Structure formats: structure tokens, C-alpha cells
N, C-alpha and C positions, 0 to 999 in steps of 0.2 A: 441630310435634312436641308430642305430649302428654307428660306426665310419665312414663308407663309406657314409651314408646319411648325416651325419654332414659335412663332407668335401665337398660333392656335394652342400649342402645348402650354405656353406660359399663361395664357388667358384661363386655361382650365385649372392650373395648379396655383394661381395667384391667390385665390380665396383661402387656400389651405396654408400657404406660406405666410400670409399676413395675419392669420388667426393667432392671436397672442396666447390663447389657452393651449392650442396644439403645439406651438413652439416651446412653451414652458414645459409641457408634458414630455416632449421628445428630449429636451435637455435634461430633465429630471431622470428619464429612463436611462439615458447614456451615462449620467453621473452615477446612478444606482448600480448599473451593470459593470462599470469599469474603474471607478475611483473609490478610494477610501478603504478602511480596514474591513468593512463588512460587505464588500463588493460581491457580486454574483460570481465572478471569476475566482476570487479567493475562496468562496464557500464551496465551489465545485472542487477546487484543488484540495481543500482541507477534507472534504468528504472522501475523496480518493485516498488521501494519506491515512485517514482513520480506518478505512477498510483494509488497507495494506497492513497497518499495525495490528488490527484485530486478527488478521490471518496469521501474523507472526506470533501473537499471543496464543492462538489456538495450537500452533505447532510447538511452542515452548511447553504448553501444558501437556501435550502428548509426550514430549521428551521427558518431562518430569515424571509422568506416570511410568514410562518405560524404565527409567533409572530407579524409581522407587521399587519397582518389581525386582529389578536386578539386586538392589540393596537388600531387600528382604531375603532373596535367595542366598546372598553372601553371608548372612548372619550365621549360617551353619558352617562349622569349621571344615568339614569335608568338602563342601562346595567351594569354600574360599580357597582351599588348597588346590583344587582342580582348576579354578579360574586363574590362579597365579601360575600354575604350570602351563596352561594353554596360552595365556596372553603375554606373559612376561618371561617365559622359558626358564622358570625357576626349577630347581631340583634339590633333592636331599643330598647330603654329603656322600652317601654310599651309592648314588645312582649316576648313570651316564645318560646324557641327553643327546639324541640324534635328530637333527633338523633336516627334513627332506624338502628341498625346494623344487618346485615344478618348473 
């Protein structure tokens, strides 16, 4: 940029830069967006965190439903015995257990 273009540019923006209402508005907008506890940046970050936590809550509720279904199934003594045999390799005293690993 040469000197003439620079002076021309300054003459066009001088009325905006010297306008006290515009300067105060810009300063207020910057403070509002980046400073303080209620800043726009923190609000966006908190909104993202809330959505992540709501997703976790939904997953935990689904897990609770699955576990409660399993719990209701294990109230029957026969199914409890079958579950113990399958998952914990338990057996009665007169039985032999053979584990086949693939």
C-alpha cells in the first residue's frame, strides 16, 4: 500500500473509529464474548458438556434397564444356577467341569 491509499483508507474509517458509541459497543461485545463467568465461550463449552453428560445418562439408564431384566431373570433358582455355572464355572460336588478354550 502506498501512502495515498493509506490516507484514503484512514479518512474512510476515521468517522467509525472516533464514534464513541461504536467503540463502546465493540468493547462491550468483546467483554461479553470472552470475559467473565457468563461469557459466550463458557456458555458454549458448558452446553457441549451438558450434551455429553446427557448422553452418558441415557447410556446408564439403558444399562440399568438391562441389568434389571437380568436381575428379574435371576430370581428363579434354576436360572440363577445356570448363570453361576456359565459365568463363574461353578459345579456341584458330584460333577466334573470341562472347559474348552478356542
